[in-house]
N, C-alpha and C positions, 0 to 999 in steps of 0.2 A: 528613437524611442517616443518621445513627445508624441510625433506627429501619428505614430501607432496608435499611441492610450487615446489618442483626438479620435478617433478613424475608429475606434472599435466601439468608446462611447457613445458617438453618433449614429452609429450600425444600432448597436443596443438601445437605444433610443424611439430609433426607426423601426428597426421591428416591432417594437413596444408600441408606436403609433398605429404601424397597418394593421396589430391586432385589434387594438380599438376602434379605431376609426373609419376603416373602411366598413367592416361590418354593419357599423352603426349608421354611416351613409349609405348604403346599398337597403337596409331595414329600414332607413326613411324614403328612397327611392321606390319599393315596392307598396309604402302606407302612400306614399303619395299615388301611384298608380292607382293602385286599388280602388280612395275614395275616390278618385276621379272617375273609374268604372261604374263604381254605386250611385255617386251621383246622375252620372248620365243614364245610368239604364231606370234609376227610378223615375226621372223626368220620361222618358221614353213610356215606359210603362202608364205613366198619369195618363201619358194623352194617348197610350192604347187602350183604356178603360172608354173615352172621353169620345171615339172614333167607333168602339161598340156599341154607344148608346143608341147611332144612327139614325135620329130627331135633329133638326136643323137646332134646338138653340144648343145640343151638345157638338156640331160641326162648326158652332160659329164660337162655343168654347174654345174649342180645339185651336182654333186660325190663331184669334186671343193668346193664347197661351203659347204657339209659335212664335211669332210675332214676337210677344215680349220676350219669349227665349233668345232671339234670334238680336236683341237690339242690348240684354243686360250680359250673353255670356257669347265666348266666340266660336258658338254652337249655330248648324242650322238643321231645321225638320224636315221632312221627304212625308208624304205618304198619296199610299198606293189601297185602292182598293179589289176586293177578290173577284167582281166580277168581267169588268174589264180592264183590269191596271191600270184605269186611270184615277187624279187625284180627285178628291171630294168638294167641290164648295164650297167656302171660296179659297181652300190652299190650294195653289200650285201644282203643276204635276211634274213628279219629279224626273232629274234626268235620264234616267236609268232604271226604269221600273223593271225590265226585263233581268237587273243580271241575279246573281246565284241568291244572295243572302236574300233578295225578298220573293225568291223563288221556294227556298226552303223556309221561309215566314208563311207564306200562301197556301204551299202546298202541306207539309210536316207539321205549322205550329210549331218552329226552330226559333228560339231568341241566338242572334248570333252577337259577337264582340269581336272587332278584329281591330288590335290597337297597331297595326302597318310594318310593327317591326319583332320582331324574337329577344329583341337585345332587352328595347327600353320602350321607347314607342317610336311609333312613326310620324308626320308631318299634320295627322286628323287621326280619332280615333273616331268611332263607325259603329253603332251599337243598334240592330235592326229587331225591334219587336213585334209579334203576331197579337190583332187585333180580334177577337174573340164578338160575338150577337151578345147584347144585353142581357143578363145574369148570367153567361158564358165569365169563363175568367183565363187569363192568359198562360196559363200552365201551371202546374205542380201544386202545394200542399194550398199556393193563395185563390188557385180556380174552387178548389174544394171548396174553402171558405164561404168565397162566392153565393158558392153552388146553397152550399148550406143557409148561408144567411135569406136564400132566396126561397128557401121552402118554408122556412120559420114563418118571412114575411107571408108566406099565402096562407098558410094555418091560420092565422094572425087573423089576418081579415076573413077567414071563413070561419072562427072558434064560433061554438053552438051550435053549430049544424048536423041534422043527422048522419045515416049512412050513406044515403045520396050526398050529402055534398061532400063527402068522404073517399065516394068513389069522382066526382068532380072534379076532386082536390087532386087525387090519384090522376086524371088523366090530364088535369092541368101539369103534375108534375114533372109527368112522361113528356107531353111537348115543352116543358122548360129545356129537359135532359139535353131534347134532341136539339134545340137553339143552341145551348152553351158546346155543344160541337160545332159549330159554324163559323168560320174565319170570314170573316166581314172585310179585311184589309188587313194593312203594317205600316208600324213608322216606325220612321229609318231618323238617327241624331247623329251630322258629321257637327263632330266637337276639335278642334285647333287646339292642337298640343304646343304650340307656340309659347304660350303663358306658363305652361309646364314643362317645358324644357329652359327658359329662364330659372325658372325657381330649383329647377336639378341640377344646374350651371352654379347658381348659387351656392345650395346643398355644398356639391364638393366643392367647388372654387372656395368658401369659408372654408374647409378641413385642409383644403389644400395650402391657405394663405394661413394658416394653425400651425399646421404640421413642418411648415416651414421657420416660421418663427419659431418653433420648440423646437424644431435641429440645431436651430439656432445660436439659442440662448444654451442647448445645449452644447456644442462646439465651444462655446466660448468659455462656461461651465465645465468642461474635459478640458479644457487647455491650461487650466487655474489648478485641476484638479492633477493634472500630468505633472505640467512643472512642481506641485509638493510635492507630489510620490518620485520625482525626481532628480529633487533637489540634491539628496543626502549622495545619490551615482554623481553627479555631476560635482559635488565638494569633493567625492573620492577621485573623479576623474583630475580635477584639477592637480590636486594632489600628485596623483602618477605624471601628469606632465612634469610639475613644478620638479619631482624625483627625477624622470628622465632627463631632464636639463642639467641636474648635479648637484638638487637641491636639496641635499638632504636633513635641512632642517623642517621640509613641508611637512603638515601635519594635517589629518583630516578629522574636523570634528563631527564626534560622535554624536548623529543624530538621527531620526527616519526610525522608520518599522526596527524589529529586533536584530531582525535579518542582516541588513545595512550598516544598524552597531558593532551589530560582532565582526562582520567583517573590517570598519573602521578599524576598531579596538586592535584587532589582526593586523591589520597592517600598518597601523600606528606602532606597535609593537615592536615591528619587522626593522622599519625604519629607525628606529627608536635603537637597535641593536646593528643596523648596518651603520650607521653615522658613530656610532662608540667605535666598532672596529676599522674605519673609515679614518677618525679621528687618529688614534691609538697608532697606525700605522703611519698617517702621518708626520704624526710626532716622533715617531723611532728615525724616521728615513733625517729629519730635518738634524734629531740630536746624533745621528751615526754621521750624515755629510760633516756636520760640524766638529764630530768627533776625528775624521779622517783627518782633516784639513790638516791639523799639526802633522802626524808622524807623514804624510805624502810629504811637505815643505821638510822636514828634517831628511826625510829620503834622496827628496834632490837634492839637498847643500851635498850629502855624504855622496852621492854620484857625483856631482861636481866637484866636488875635491880630490876623488879620486880617478876622476877624468886628466885633473892638473898635474896628477902625480904621477901619471904611466906614458912610458914613451912606447911602449908597444901599439904597434897601430890596428895589432887584431884585436886586443883589447879595448882601447880607447872609442873604436867602432861598438862595441860590444857594451860599453856603457855608455855611449850615443842613445843605441837603439832604448836602452833603459831608462836609460832619462825621457826620452820622447815616449814611453808609454807612464812613465810617471805627472811629466805633463799633459798627458789625456787624461788620466783617471783624476786629477787635478780640477781639471774642466766641469768633468761626467761630475764629480762631486760638486762641484761648486754650481752648477745647473742644479741637481737634485737641491741643494741647500735652496737657493733662488728661488724654484718653481713649489719647493714647501711652503716658503713665504709668501709667497704670492696665491694662493690656495689660502692660506690663513690672514688674506687679507683684511684691517681691519680699521685704516686710513679710510675717508670720505672723500669723494674727488673733489678737486678746486679749479676755480678757472686758470688758466695757463696760455700764454703767448706762443704759442704756434709755430709761427716762422723765427720767433727771436730762437727758444728752444730749440730748429731742427741747425740753425744758424751756430750754434755753440756747440753741438755734437761734430757737425762738420768737421768743424775746424779740429777738433780731436783726431781725427780719420783723416785729414790729408793727409798729412807724415806719413802715414803706413802706405797710404794709395800710392804715394809720390815714390815709394820705394819702390812697388811695381809698375809703374810706368803708367797707373791711370786713374785716370781724371774721375773726379767726383761733379757733377753740375746742379746748381740748385733749380726751382725753375717755378710757372705756378701764378696764379691769380691773386692769390690771398695776402694779405697786409698785415705789418705789423699790431693792428686791429684784434684780428680775427683770433678768439681764445674761446679754449675748449675744454672740458674738463676730464680730471685726471688725475691720479694719484700722485704724492707726492714721489720724483722718482720714478713712474712710470714708463713715461716716455724715453726715458734716459734710457732704460736699460732695451725696452721695445728697439730703439733706433740700432743703440749697439749691437743687438742679436742678426737684428734684416742687414746692416750694415757688412757685420764683418760676416757672415752670407755669402751676400754680393759680391766681396772684395776677393771670397775664397774664388769662387766660381769664373769669374770675370779675365778674361786673358790680359795677356800684356798689352801694355796701351790702348784699354778699353775702355770704358765711359763706364759710368753707372750715374744715372737720372733722379735726381730727387725735387719730385713733383708736388708744391703745396698748394693747394685751389680749395674754393669753397664748394661743396657738394651740391648745395640747398639749403634755405634757410635755417635748419638745423643738424647741418653735417658739416664738415670739412674733411679733406681726402689727405691721406699722405701716402703717397705712391714712390717708392723704389725700384728702378728695373736696372737690370744691367744683361748684361750683352753675351751671358752666358749659354750653356746649352740646352738652358731650359728643362721644362719637365713636361712629359705625357702627363694625359688626364689620370691615368692610373696614379702616377704617382704623386698629382697634385692633393687628388683626395687623400692618401698617405701621409703627406706631408708636415702633418699636426698631430702623428701621432707621436709617445713620446717612443725615444729608443731608434726610431727610425734616422736610417745614417741614408743622403745621397754624398754621390765620390766630386769632388771638387776638380776643375782642369789641372790642379795646383796636385792633386792628388793623396791631399789631406782630407782625413775624413773627421766631420765631428763628433759632438757626443750624442746626438738625434734629439736634444734636447731643447735647443735654441727656438723655434717656433713652435711650439709645447708651451712657452713661457710667453711667447710674444702674445699668441690666441689668449693664454688667460691673463695675463695685464691686461691687453684689449676689452676685452669681452667681462671680465670682471668691474670696467668704469662705463660699461654702457655702449660697447664701440662695436664693431666690428671686421674682420679680416680676412680677405682673402686672394687666390693667388690665379692666376690668367696668363696666358701669352704674353710676352712684349712685342711691339709693334718690329720687327725686323730682326726678331728671335730674342730668344732671355728668358730671363722670368719676371712678371709686375707683381709684386707684392701692394696689393692694396688695403691700407687702412684705415676703415672710417671712424669719427670719431663725432660727437656731440659738442656743440659747441653752447656758450652760456644760455643760448635763448632755446634753448630745449625743454618743452616741459612734461618729458619724461619721466620716470621716477625710477630711483636705485636704489635699493637695500645696502646698506651698512653689514654685512655678516658677522656675526658673533666669532671668536677665533674659533679654528677647525672647521668653521660649515665650508662643506665643501663647493669648490666652481667646477662650469662645465669647460671642454678645452683639451686638448692634446687631444 
């Protein structure tokens, strides 16, 4: 979502830049082109006026002006006459006196402007202007002004004369009018546009660099704004993740816009109610399990007394079956009580010598294994110095549950391998491998579910809480527990425990706080 917000923000700024910058750049380009054409046309028109004078001083002035123009600007001047298409000395002959632009200027008096390209301009700007005889014009309103000025000048020179003089002036005006229509030549200016192209690139380049800088700043500001806008959503997501992991104490801060504050309050209220319900259920399970242990114990003692005082084989068999069910129910109640206590755990993990603790538990379980002819072997490279973080009594219950399951599924004269190894600088690994039938992938996925039971080789079934209790206790201390196939057949229970050097944090939950697992 942050990426989409940044992209949207940058796209909006980009559209704004394009809307304001591109038209300005086009306007500046058009202005640069127009100013250049106007300047070159003005110079060409001035030279055409000098050409129209026709006398030697005017030609010399035209030559000097053309030379200075070529020296000071990237332009060159070409001049042709209307009589023979040759240059007027001392001006040089043009390279192409017979092209179309010169033809239009000499025959029709047209001024042509050729930029070389419809888009912006080509390599050079070419402007061709016709030159009229002295007293004439180069066309348009400017020609009319020159004709009027010429007539007024003649009238001023002849002022005070009689009607005869007026007649002479009229004849002179007619002669001048005829001279004004006569085209004596044409002037062409070739202006190289390389400098204009450089200026054009600077105009567009500056705006492009400015646009990239603005977009970069917009992206940075967009990232900041996006993170600020999505911070309440990230907090809600963090709460939902912790809630999904079983931490019903997770709450989200009520911050941000009105919509996210309303959502946070709603989720917090729902979490509070759910936490209360789960805590009540856990208390009920613990209380019920504790209260059921006493009548179940009394019932078992009564059944044992009945079995001792009955000689009938059929009755004795029924009593033994009832006793077995009472024993199974006692195990189930004990497991529920242990699980309830594990979920309400309040003790913090403390350093424990892993190998020493494993050796102590194996001494307790070896007599039961010897009755079945099962051998328990302890291997691994972890020594007595390896210490792990676990709650008091946690590893005892974990090992008891795992070894109980392994012993139940192990065949007679089988082997249970307990391996204690150093899994890394921050982890110790405890593995219990049996030679039983193992589990399929589907069974391994369900093995940690509460009340899910697998059938062992002995035909006895458990309460379905053993592995659920194992996972609850191990994960409470920040460890991991996984199942996989053992080499050669059977099941391997892998338990990863944090060592004393682990810098990871753990939280000691309050009473009644939920825990993941099972």
